[in-house]
C-alpha positions in Angstrom: 0.0 0.0 0.0 1.1 3.5 -0.6 1.1 6.2 2.1 -1.8 8.0 0.4 -4.1 5.1 0.7 -3.6 4.9 4.4 -4.5 8.5 5.0 -7.8 8.7 3.1 -9.6 11.8 2.1 -8.7 15.0 3.9 -11.2 17.9 4.4 -13.7 16.6 1.9 -11.4 17.5 -1.1 -11.6 15.0 -3.9 -10.7 14.9 -7.6 -12.9 17.1 -9.7 -12.6 15.1 -12.9 -10.5 12.6 -14.8 -6.9 13.4 -15.1 -4.9 13.6 -18.4 -1.4 14.5 -19.5 -0.9 17.6 -21.6 2.1 17.6 -24.0 4.1 15.5 -21.5 3.7 18.1 -18.8 2.2 17.7 -15.3 -1.2 16.0 -14.7 -4.1 18.4 -15.0 -7.9 18.1 -14.6 -10.2 18.0 -17.7 -12.8 20.0 -15.9 -13.0 23.8 -16.7 -11.1 26.0 -14.2 -13.1 27.7 -11.6 -13.6 31.4 -12.4 -12.4 33.6 -9.5 -14.2 36.8 -8.8 -12.1 39.9 -8.3 -12.2 41.5 -4.8 -13.9 44.6 -6.2 -17.2 42.7 -6.6 -17.4 42.5 -2.8 -17.1 46.2 -2.5 -20.9 46.9 -3.0 -21.7 44.4 -0.2 -19.3 46.2 2.2 -20.8 49.6 1.3 -24.3 48.3 1.8 -23.4 46.8 5.1 -21.9 50.1 6.3 -24.9 52.1 5.0 -27.3 49.7 6.8 -25.4 50.2 10.0 -25.4 54.0 9.7 -29.1 54.0 9.0 -29.8 51.8 12.0 -28.0 54.2 14.2 -30.1 57.1 13.1 -33.4 58.1 14.8 -36.5 57.4 12.8 -37.9 60.4 10.8 -40.5 62.3 12.8 -42.9 65.0 11.4 -42.4 67.4 14.2 -45.2 69.8 12.9 -47.7 66.9 12.8 -46.8 65.8 16.3 -47.2 69.4 17.6 -50.6 69.7 15.9 -51.9 66.4 17.4 -50.7 67.4 20.9 -52.5 70.7 20.6 -55.7 69.0 19.4 -55.6 66.4 22.2 -54.9 69.1 24.8 -57.8 71.3 23.6 -60.2 68.3 23.3 -60.8 68.8 19.6 -59.1 65.5 18.6 -61.8 63.0 17.8 -61.2 59.3 18.0 -63.3 57.3 15.5 -63.0 53.5 16.2 -64.6 52.5 12.9 -62.1 54.5 10.9 -59.2 53.1 12.9 -60.4 49.6 12.5 -60.9 50.0 8.8 -57.3 51.4 8.5 -56.0 48.4 10.5 -57.8 46.0 8.3 -56.5 47.7 5.1 -53.0 47.7 6.4 -53.1 43.9 7.2 -54.9 42.9 4.0 -58.4 42.4 5.4 -57.7 38.9 6.7 -57.3 35.7 4.8 -58.7 36.1 1.3 
């Protein structure tokens, strides 16, 4: 037995295809070579990751004028709550149940 047959496969790496000799040179695989992607293709992923992180750190947008108007209306008692309108908006948002 040769030394290789005693070791067995290592790390799940196996032959990718039958081997052949090319012009008396070293043994090469008949399978097409794997196309490597340049490092620049990962650049958009890194940029998007940084952008997502910076957006997550920011406070959500708030319409300060709308909040002030609602506070004033609630304080003065002129803000009306209409349960039917609220329920309809909730159903519209969630797709009106299983259709």
